[in-house]
C-alpha positions as a Python dict, from the first residue, in 0.01 Angstrom:
ca = {
    (1, 'M'): (0, 0, 0),
    (2, 'K'): (-307, 121, 213),
    (3, 'K'): (-675, 23, 40),
    (4, 'H'): (-794, 390, 81),
    (5, 'F'): (-493, 528, -152),
    (6, 'F'): (-738, 383, -346),
    (7, 'A'): (-1072, 497, -257),
    (8, 'A'): (-899, 887, -234),
    (9, 'V'): (-646, 932, -509),
    (10, 'S'): (-762, 864, -887),
    (11, 'C'): (-455, 635, -976),
    (12, 'I'): (-300, 399, -1236),
    (13, 'F'): (-120, 127, -1091),
    (14, 'I'): (204, 107, -1319),
    (15, 'S'): (488, -180, -1249),
    (16, 'G'): (407, -198, -905),
    (17, 'S'): (409, 147, -802),
    (18, 'I'): (86, 390, -799),
    (19, 'Y'): (118, 734, -975),
    (20, 'A'): (-141, 937, -911),
    (21, 'Q'): (-297, 1111, -1252),
    (22, 'K'): (-162, 1457, -1322),
    (23, 'D'): (-502, 1585, -1344),
    (24, 'A'): (-704, 1447, -1045),
    (25, 'K'): (-879, 1720, -853),
    (26, 'F'): (-703, 1830, -516),
    (27, 'S'): (-939, 2096, -339),
    (28, 'E'): (-874, 2363, -61),
    (29, 'E'): (-1095, 2148, 174),
    (30, 'M'): (-862, 1817, 107),
    (31, 'K'): (-569, 2051, 141),
    (32, 'Q'): (-659, 2189, 474),
    (33, 'E'): (-771, 1882, 587),
    (34, 'M'): (-376, 1748, 525),
    (35, 'C'): (-274, 2083, 678),
    (36, 'S'): (-535, 1949, 1004),
    (37, 'K'): (-310, 1601, 982),
    (38, 'V'): (-17, 1772, 1002),
    (39, 'R'): (-71, 1986, 1290),
    (40, 'A'): (-190, 1690, 1452),
    (41, 'A'): (89, 1492, 1406),
    (42, 'A'): (319, 1768, 1517),
    (43, 'Q'): (115, 1805, 1847),
    (44, 'H'): (182, 1434, 1919),
    (45, 'A'): (547, 1397, 1836),
    (46, 'W'): (563, 1685, 2060),
    (47, 'K'): (356, 1556, 2340),
    (48, 'G'): (554, 1260, 2330),
    (49, 'Y'): (891, 1431, 2361),
    (50, 'K'): (727, 1631, 2640),
    (51, 'D'): (618, 1356, 2785),
    (52, 'Y'): (959, 1105, 2803),
    (53, 'A'): (1272, 1365, 2648),
    (54, 'W'): (1153, 1663, 2796),
    (55, 'G'): (1467, 1885, 2843),
    (56, 'E'): (1683, 1635, 2611),
    (57, 'D'): (1796, 1628, 2245),
    (58, 'D'): (1546, 1358, 2114),
    (59, 'L'): (1318, 1114, 2182),
    (60, 'K'): (1330, 737, 2179),
    (61, 'P'): (964, 645, 2141),
    (62, 'L'): (975, 255, 2139),
    (63, 'T'): (1134, 264, 2485),
    (64, 'K'): (992, 632, 2562),
    (65, 'T'): (1298, 734, 2691),
    (66, 'A'): (1536, 1054, 2579),
    (67, 'K'): (1890, 1045, 2349),
    (68, 'T'): (2113, 1318, 2436),
    (69, 'W'): (2356, 1333, 2174),
    (70, 'Y'): (2668, 1455, 2365),
    (71, 'K'): (2734, 1438, 2743),
    (72, 'K'): (2537, 1749, 2770),
    (73, 'S'): (2166, 1838, 2632),
    (74, 'M'): (2172, 2080, 2351),
    (75, 'L'): (1817, 2081, 2345),
    (76, 'M'): (1798, 1966, 1976),
    (77, 'T'): (1456, 1901, 1931),
    (78, 'P'): (1304, 2178, 2083),
    (79, 'V'): (1535, 2394, 1879),
    (80, 'D'): (1462, 2233, 1590),
    (81, 'A'): (1104, 2300, 1654),
    (82, 'F'): (992, 2633, 1763),
    (83, 'D'): (982, 2743, 1380),
    (84, 'T'): (801, 2489, 1285),
    (85, 'F'): (537, 2515, 1523),
    (86, 'T'): (521, 2910, 1459),
    (87, 'M'): (484, 2851, 1092),
    (88, 'L'): (194, 2573, 1183),
    (89, 'G'): (-1, 2815, 1394),
    (90, 'L'): (82, 2610, 1739),
    (91, 'T'): (97, 2893, 1972),
    (92, 'T'): (110, 2649, 2229),
    (93, 'E'): (380, 2428, 2144),
    (94, 'A'): (590, 2713, 2004),
    (95, 'K'): (523, 2954, 2323),
    (96, 'E'): (678, 2600, 2509),
    (97, 'A'): (993, 2531, 2319),
    (98, 'K'): (1059, 2934, 2335),
    (99, 'E'): (1069, 2882, 2742),
    (100, 'L'): (1224, 2597, 2809),
    (101, 'I'): (1522, 2707, 2508),
    (102, 'L'): (1549, 2977, 2689),
    (103, 'S'): (1524, 2888, 3049),
    (104, 'K'): (1784, 2555, 3006),
    (105, 'L'): (2035, 2662, 2692),
    (106, 'D'): (2360, 2662, 2724),
    (107, 'F'): (2689, 2613, 2530),
    (108, 'N'): (2954, 2638, 2791),
    (109, 'I'): (2956, 2288, 2847),
    (110, 'D'): (3229, 1990, 2841),
    (111, 'N'): (3017, 1874, 2477),
    (112, 'D'): (3304, 1755, 2147),
    (113, 'V'): (3046, 1847, 1873),
    (114, 'Q'): (3027, 1747, 1530),
    (115, 'V'): (2993, 2160, 1360),
    (116, 'F'): (2776, 2075, 1054),
    (117, 'E'): (2519, 1869, 1278),
    (118, 'I'): (2509, 2166, 1531),
    (119, 'T'): (2502, 2438, 1295),
    (120, 'I'): (2187, 2308, 1070),
    (121, 'R'): (2073, 2198, 1380),
    (122, 'L'): (2092, 2471, 1618),
    (123, 'L'): (2295, 2782, 1485),
    (124, 'G'): (2049, 2781, 1185),
    (125, 'G'): (1694, 2766, 1438),
    (126, 'L'): (1809, 2992, 1686),
    (127, 'I'): (1886, 3237, 1406),
    (128, 'T'): (1544, 3185, 1279),
    (129, 'A'): (1412, 3183, 1604),
    (130, 'Y'): (1521, 3534, 1658),
    (131, 'E'): (1420, 3657, 1327),
    (132, 'M'): (1047, 3501, 1380),
    (133, 'D'): (1027, 3608, 1727),
    (134, 'G'): (1243, 3913, 1773),
    (135, 'D'): (1342, 3761, 2095),
    (136, 'K'): (1746, 3900, 2114),
    (137, 'K'): (1826, 3591, 2368),
    (138, 'F'): (1805, 3362, 2079),
    (139, 'L'): (2046, 3617, 1917),
    (140, 'A'): (2268, 3604, 2208),
    (141, 'L'): (2271, 3208, 2204),
    (142, 'A'): (2354, 3212, 1826),
    (143, 'K'): (2635, 3446, 1861),
    (144, 'D'): (2764, 3257, 2150),
    (145, 'L'): (2760, 2920, 1978),
    (146, 'A'): (2894, 3051, 1640),
    (147, 'D'): (3248, 3217, 1845),
    (148, 'R'): (3262, 2817, 2001),
    (149, 'L'): (3255, 2694, 1636),
    (150, 'M'): (3472, 2950, 1480),
    (151, 'P'): (3816, 2808, 1578),
    (152, 'A'): (3698, 2470, 1361),
    (153, 'F'): (3830, 2655, 1098),
    (154, 'N'): (4172, 2711, 1208),
    (155, 'S'): (4374, 2457, 925),
    (156, 'K'): (4572, 2585, 695),
    (157, 'T'): (4376, 2595, 375),
    (158, 'G'): (4053, 2722, 597),
    (159, 'I'): (3877, 2403, 570),
    (160, 'P'): (3685, 2361, 908),
    (161, 'Y'): (3768, 2037, 1055),
    (162, 'R'): (3484, 1827, 1168),
    (163, 'Y'): (3435, 1839, 1520),
    (164, 'V'): (3525, 2106, 1788),
    (165, 'H'): (3526, 2078, 2146),
    (166, 'L'): (3260, 2388, 2273),
    (167, 'Q'): (3484, 2512, 2622),
    (168, 'T'): (3849, 2480, 2498),
    (169, 'G'): (3808, 2541, 2126),
    (170, 'K'): (4026, 2198, 2068),
    (171, 'T'): (3956, 2070, 1726),
    (172, 'R'): (3991, 1686, 1588),
    (173, 'D'): (3877, 1487, 1281),
    (174, 'G'): (4083, 1701, 967),
    (175, 'I'): (3895, 1466, 716),
    (176, 'N'): (3628, 1656, 602),
    (177, 'N'): (3362, 1626, 304),
    (178, 'P'): (3188, 1913, 66),
    (179, 'A'): (2882, 1869, 238),
    (180, 'E'): (3006, 1920, 625),
    (181, 'I'): (3264, 2194, 491),
    (182, 'G'): (3000, 2365, 274),
    (183, 'T'): (2647, 2347, 477),
    (184, 'L'): (2770, 2655, 722),
    (185, 'M'): (2769, 2916, 436),
    (186, 'M'): (2393, 3001, 522),
    (187, 'E'): (2390, 3000, 898),
    (188, 'F'): (2723, 3149, 957),
    (189, 'G'): (2712, 3429, 647),
    (190, 'K'): (2344, 3504, 778),
    (191, 'L'): (2494, 3580, 1159),
    (192, 'S'): (2758, 3775, 998),
    (193, 'R'): (2440, 4026, 821),
    (194, 'I'): (2224, 4021, 1124),
    (195, 'T'): (2519, 4154, 1412),
    (196, 'G'): (2766, 4287, 1110),
    (197, 'N'): (3066, 4118, 1191),
    (198, 'K'): (3222, 3953, 836),
    (199, 'K'): (3459, 3717, 1049),
    (200, 'Y'): (3179, 3476, 1046),
    (201, 'Y'): (3091, 3511, 690),
    (202, 'N'): (3450, 3486, 537),
    (203, 'A'): (3563, 3193, 756),
    (204, 'A'): (3231, 3009, 634),
    (205, 'K'): (3331, 3139, 197),
    (206, 'K'): (3665, 3034, 276),
    (207, 'G'): (3610, 2688, 340),
    (208, 'M'): (3331, 2660, 78),
    (209, 'M'): (3560, 2821, -185),
    (210, 'Y'): (3840, 2622, -128),
    (211, 'V'): (3680, 2301, -208),
    (212, 'Y'): (3497, 2463, -531),
    (213, 'N'): (3864, 2594, -663),
    (214, 'H'): (4013, 2203, -615),
    (215, 'R'): (3741, 2054, -779),
    (216, 'S'): (3798, 1810, -1046),
    (217, 'S'): (3876, 1891, -1442),
    (218, 'L'): (3523, 1769, -1471),
    (219, 'D'): (3391, 2048, -1215),
    (220, 'L'): (3319, 1732, -962),
    (221, 'V'): (3413, 1752, -585),
    (222, 'G'): (3516, 1393, -396),
    (223, 'E'): (3377, 1264, -64),
    (224, 'Q'): (3659, 1343, 144),
    (225, 'I'): (3914, 1571, 158),
    (226, 'D'): (4214, 1655, 456),
    (227, 'V'): (4184, 1994, 552),
    (228, 'E'): (4565, 2049, 635),
    (229, 'T'): (4682, 1946, 329),
    (230, 'G'): (4376, 1995, 56),
    (231, 'K'): (4413, 1677, -127),
    (232, 'W'): (4143, 1463, -197),
    (233, 'I'): (4100, 1152, -22),
    (234, 'N'): (3831, 993, -159),
    (235, 'N'): (3760, 1067, -519),
    (236, 'R'): (3387, 965, -527),
    (237, 'S'): (3137, 1198, -686),
    (238, 'H'): (2777, 1179, -650),
    (239, 'I'): (2446, 1368, -527),
    (240, 'G'): (2494, 1222, -204),
    (241, 'A'): (2593, 1185, 220),
    (242, 'Y'): (2893, 1367, 202),
    (243, 'I'): (2817, 1609, -90),
    (244, 'D'): (2460, 1663, -134),
    (245, 'S'): (2405, 1963, 75),
    (246, 'Y'): (2752, 2161, -60),
    (247, 'Y'): (2572, 2207, -430),
    (248, 'E'): (2254, 2337, -230),
    (249, 'Y'): (2398, 2586, -5),
    (250, 'L'): (2636, 2698, -337),
    (251, 'Y'): (2265, 2835, -496),
    (252, 'K'): (2118, 2936, -203),
    (253, 'S'): (2379, 3114, -58),
    (254, 'W'): (2351, 3303, -379),
    (255, 'L'): (1991, 3425, -302),
    (256, 'L'): (2045, 3487, 61),
    (257, 'F'): (2341, 3692, -7),
    (258, 'G'): (2373, 3819, -383),
    (259, 'D'): (2713, 3698, -370),
    (260, 'K'): (2819, 3601, -714),
    (261, 'D'): (3078, 3392, -653),
    (262, 'F'): (2857, 3145, -513),
    (263, 'K'): (2606, 3209, -847),
    (264, 'T'): (2916, 3103, -1036),
    (265, 'A'): (3023, 2809, -906),
    (266, 'F'): (2638, 2666, -850),
    (267, 'E'): (2659, 2700, -1232),
    (268, 'V'): (2941, 2535, -1301),
    (269, 'H'): (2905, 2245, -1058),
    (270, 'N'): (2527, 2171, -1199),
    (271, 'A'): (2618, 2140, -1587),
    (272, 'A'): (2878, 1883, -1469),
    (273, 'I'): (2646, 1697, -1215),
    (274, 'K'): (2374, 1689, -1530),
    (275, 'K'): (2637, 1575, -1739),
    (276, 'H'): (2766, 1280, -1539),
    (277, 'Y'): (2522, 1201, -1235),
    (278, 'I'): (2190, 1172, -1411),
    (279, 'S'): (2095, 824, -1555),
    (280, 'K'): (1763, 808, -1755),
    (281, 'T'): (1551, 532, -1721),
    (282, 'D'): (1166, 452, -1768),
    (283, 'K'): (1101, 459, -1434),
    (284, 'G'): (1276, 839, -1427),
    (285, 'W'): (1620, 1008, -1355),
    (286, 'F'): (1852, 878, -1098),
    (287, 'M'): (2181, 988, -995),
    (288, 'Q'): (2469, 780, -1015),
    (289, 'Q'): (2815, 788, -845),
    (290, 'V'): (3104, 812, -1072),
    (291, 'D'): (3507, 875, -1010),
    (292, 'M'): (3499, 1256, -941),
    (293, 'N'): (3857, 1238, -1191),
    (294, 'T'): (3715, 1040, -1533),
    (295, 'G'): (3379, 1050, -1512),
    (296, 'K'): (3370, 669, -1459),
    (297, 'V'): (3038, 506, -1319),
    (298, 'I'): (3095, 363, -1013),
    (299, 'D'): (2793, 256, -855),
    (300, 'T'): (2413, 272, -918),
    (301, 'K'): (2293, 361, -587),
    (302, 'Y'): (2032, 578, -452),
    (303, 'G'): (1851, 703, -183),
    (304, 'A'): (1645, 916, 28),
    (305, 'L'): (1922, 1181, 23),
    (306, 'E'): (1965, 1211, -293),
    (307, 'A'): (1581, 1282, -332),
    (308, 'F'): (1673, 1659, -274),
    (309, 'Y'): (1803, 1691, -620),
    (310, 'A'): (1522, 1716, -786),
    (311, 'G'): (1362, 2042, -591),
    (312, 'L'): (1668, 2191, -595),
    (313, 'C'): (1660, 2160, -993),
    (314, 'A'): (1289, 2332, -1032),
    (315, 'F'): (1365, 2605, -768),
    (316, 'A'): (1749, 2674, -971),
    (317, 'G'): (1517, 2712, -1268),
    (318, 'D'): (1546, 2376, -1407),
    (319, 'V'): (1169, 2222, -1420),
    (320, 'E'): (1220, 1992, -1645),
    (321, 'T'): (1539, 1775, -1500),
    (322, 'G'): (1348, 1837, -1172),
    (323, 'R'): (1038, 1700, -1291),
    (324, 'Q'): (1233, 1348, -1429),
    (325, 'I'): (1422, 1298, -1098),
    (326, 'Q'): (1081, 1347, -934),
    (327, 'E'): (962, 1053, -1150),
    (328, 'A'): (1232, 841, -984),
    (329, 'N'): (1216, 1010, -636),
    (330, 'Y'): (826, 888, -695),
    (331, 'Y'): (900, 515, -796),
    (332, 'M'): (1129, 489, -507),
    (333, 'W'): (905, 520, -249),
    (334, 'T'): (625, 368, -335),
    (335, 'R'): (813, 79, -518),
    (336, 'F'): (881, 13, -132),
    (337, 'N'): (605, 98, 23),
    (338, 'I'): (818, 381, 184),
    (339, 'E'): (1115, 490, 34),
    (340, 'P'): (1434, 282, 157),
    (341, 'E'): (1805, 499, 266),
    (342, 'E'): (1923, 361, -42),
    (343, 'F'): (1848, 101, -298),
    (344, 'D'): (2045, -53, -616),
    (345, 'F'): (1833, 138, -935),
    (346, 'K'): (1973, -89, -1190),
    (347, 'A'): (1930, -407, -986),
    (348, 'D'): (1573, -269, -853),
    (349, 'T'): (1662, -380, -538),
    (350, 'I'): (1738, -284, -140),
    (351, 'T'): (2074, -190, -29),
    (352, 'A'): (1946, -52, 314),
    (353, 'A'): (1616, -88, 422),
    (354, 'Y'): (1547, 146, 703),
    (355, 'Y'): (1347, 477, 675),
    (356, 'I'): (1464, 746, 949),
    (357, 'L'): (1207, 1009, 897),
    (358, 'R'): (1345, 1197, 627),
    (359, 'P'): (1250, 1485, 431),
    (360, 'E'): (1388, 1514, 99),
    (361, 'N'): (1156, 1346, -137),
    (362, 'L'): (870, 1533, 60),
    (363, 'E'): (1072, 1854, -5),
    (364, 'S'): (1087, 1793, -367),
    (365, 'A'): (777, 1727, -448),
    (366, 'F'): (692, 2097, -228),
    (367, 'Y'): (910, 2283, -482),
    (368, 'M'): (788, 2101, -773),
    (369, 'Y'): (424, 2179, -712),
    (370, 'R'): (537, 2553, -631),
    (371, 'M'): (776, 2583, -914),
    (372, 'T'): (498, 2429, -1156),
    (373, 'G'): (163, 2434, -1045),
    (374, 'E'): (113, 2085, -1147),
    (375, 'L'): (-139, 1922, -894),
    (376, 'K'): (18, 1557, -900),
    (377, 'Y'): (298, 1657, -659),
    (378, 'L'): (-6, 1776, -407),
    (379, 'W'): (-91, 1384, -451),
    (380, 'Q'): (261, 1273, -427),
    (381, 'G'): (236, 1488, -123),
    (382, 'K'): (-58, 1279, 14),
    (383, 'V'): (60, 942, 32),
    (384, 'M'): (398, 1029, 108),
    (385, 'V'): (286, 1188, 427),
    (386, 'E'): (-19, 946, 485),
    (387, 'S'): (241, 674, 476),
    (388, 'I'): (430, 858, 717),
    (389, 'I'): (133, 880, 945),
    (390, 'D'): (5, 550, 950),
    (391, 'H'): (329, 319, 938),
    (392, 'C'): (555, 555, 1167),
    (393, 'K'): (298, 714, 1453),
    (394, 'H'): (360, 518, 1756),
    (395, 'D'): (145, 561, 2099),
    (396, 'V'): (456, 827, 2177),
    (397, 'G'): (618, 1010, 1934),
    (398, 'Y'): (720, 862, 1597),
    (399, 'A'): (934, 610, 1464),
    (400, 'S'): (1172, 546, 1220),
    (401, 'L'): (1139, 213, 1035),
    (402, 'K'): (1406, -72, 1063),
    (403, 'N'): (1301, -184, 742),
    (404, 'V'): (1016, -1, 467),
    (405, 'Q'): (875, -363, 402),
    (406, 'T'): (794, -467, 702),
    (407, 'F'): (732, -147, 876),
    (408, 'E'): (927, -295, 1196),
    (409, 'K'): (1006, 10, 1406),
    (410, 'M'): (1316, 178, 1534),
    (411, 'N'): (1384, 354, 1841),
    (412, 'S'): (1447, 693, 1700),
    (413, 'M'): (1303, 1011, 1632),
    (414, 'E'): (1565, 1264, 1524),
    (415, 'S'): (1503, 1635, 1531),
    (416, 'F'): (1459, 1695, 1176),
    (417, 'F'): (1148, 1520, 1200),
    (418, 'F'): (1012, 1843, 1322),
    (419, 'G'): (1290, 2114, 1142),
    (420, 'E'): (1223, 1952, 799),
    (421, 'T'): (947, 1663, 787),
    (422, 'L'): (664, 1803, 919),
    (423, 'K'): (744, 2082, 800),
    (424, 'Y'): (776, 2008, 399),
    (425, 'A'): (462, 1805, 478),
    (426, 'Y'): (258, 2114, 573),
    (427, 'L'): (393, 2379, 353),
    (428, 'I'): (332, 2154, 7),
    (429, 'F'): (-18, 2184, 175),
    (430, 'A'): (-76, 2537, 310),
    (431, 'P'): (-159, 2871, 112),
    (432, 'E'): (145, 3001, -55),
    (433, 'S'): (159, 3294, 166),
    (434, 'T'): (305, 3104, 433),
    (435, 'L'): (626, 3103, 279),
    (436, 'D'): (729, 3345, -3),
    (437, 'F'): (1009, 3240, -206),
    (438, 'K'): (1087, 3648, -274),
    (439, 'K'): (1105, 3660, 142),
    (440, 'V'): (1284, 3373, 261),
    (441, 'V'): (1544, 3082, 204),
    (442, 'L'): (1469, 2757, 326),
    (443, 'T'): (1840, 2619, 516),
    (444, 'T'): (1905, 2217, 445),
    (445, 'E'): (1729, 2154, 763),
    (446, 'A'): (1410, 2425, 634),
    (447, 'H'): (1502, 2730, 875),
    (448, 'P'): (1356, 2988, 671),
    (449, 'F'): (1627, 3265, 627),
    (450, 'K'): (1446, 3638, 547),
    (451, 'I'): (1646, 3760, 245),
    (452, 'E'): (1745, 4111, 248),
    (453, 'K'): (1679, 4397, -2),
    (454, 'K'): (1979, 4382, -236),
}
């Protein structure tokens, strides 16, 4: 770790990792200083995009070139970034992003797209842009995109296919997973509430509830399911990739829409998650992988994506479980300088050494601070944010890390760095009025959706 952490943080050294003392003071001036650092990071990242990737999806910082996801750009970075710029008070950057989106974004293109990624980044980003800015052109784009994605739901079960062509509506990849099935509910449901057309809500809910209604006898879901037969293809169950945000969206969809079916499903699953996934260690509570039918432990790998659950636990009212899991999350971050994509928590060894600017550990620190007010989560946030700035900043934008132990960089800066990582980095230190939980719910891509009065 950098020496300045020792100067800035009152800390103790335990088992090779740095743990911030929970009673150390974190002043308003320190919060403001961190907010300023995050704003500067956002401006630096955006300048890199403007200079070398303008009008494309993402910046490739090491080569100073652009990445386009499919045949034609769909402006991933500006759409993901607009609400973050607005929230951070970066009015110039927000204006630049808006002008680019409204002048260039077009979905009538020859792109065969992944429904899940396009939904959380683009559909969610456009809906939030409309709610924040009020320009109906954002809403028109969102509706056009959603209508082009709707053919994905035309399966025998109502579970969406993974890919759909934006012009022809042709679908492909009928082996889907709970995360990509369930993590459409907030975006499609919100569009129904805004437009008054229930088709989006009903389609998304049908697919999501099919997964819930075909859970195992242990109330768990697996990694893969056939969209035509409804048969589970992979029985591996956990809180990470392919499943994670399915659980998240059950709870958040309940908050957003007041639909009790989602509340019931979340509570059933959450009880099973706590019973079968949690592994208690002296470093905190990690989440193991099990067989959905037997509960037998089949793996002890844990990583950056799994880290979100501590925050969700606290947000859903179980602060103590969240606290224990966040201890494990923070251990993972400090044990390896920056969290790796994945490590085996029993063997305490890295199994995937890269870090692609993921937000989930910061996200959980943010929720833990908001739910408890405990200053140690501000210190955790400070350590994580400064780690990213120190080791991922490049002369052009920010770069992912190929290896968190050597800090070797990778040629990638995905749009979620703007949409999520920088947003959580800011929100943890910003005044609570910046984001009022009584008024908005954050999507899995951290796009805030307004809660309607019930």
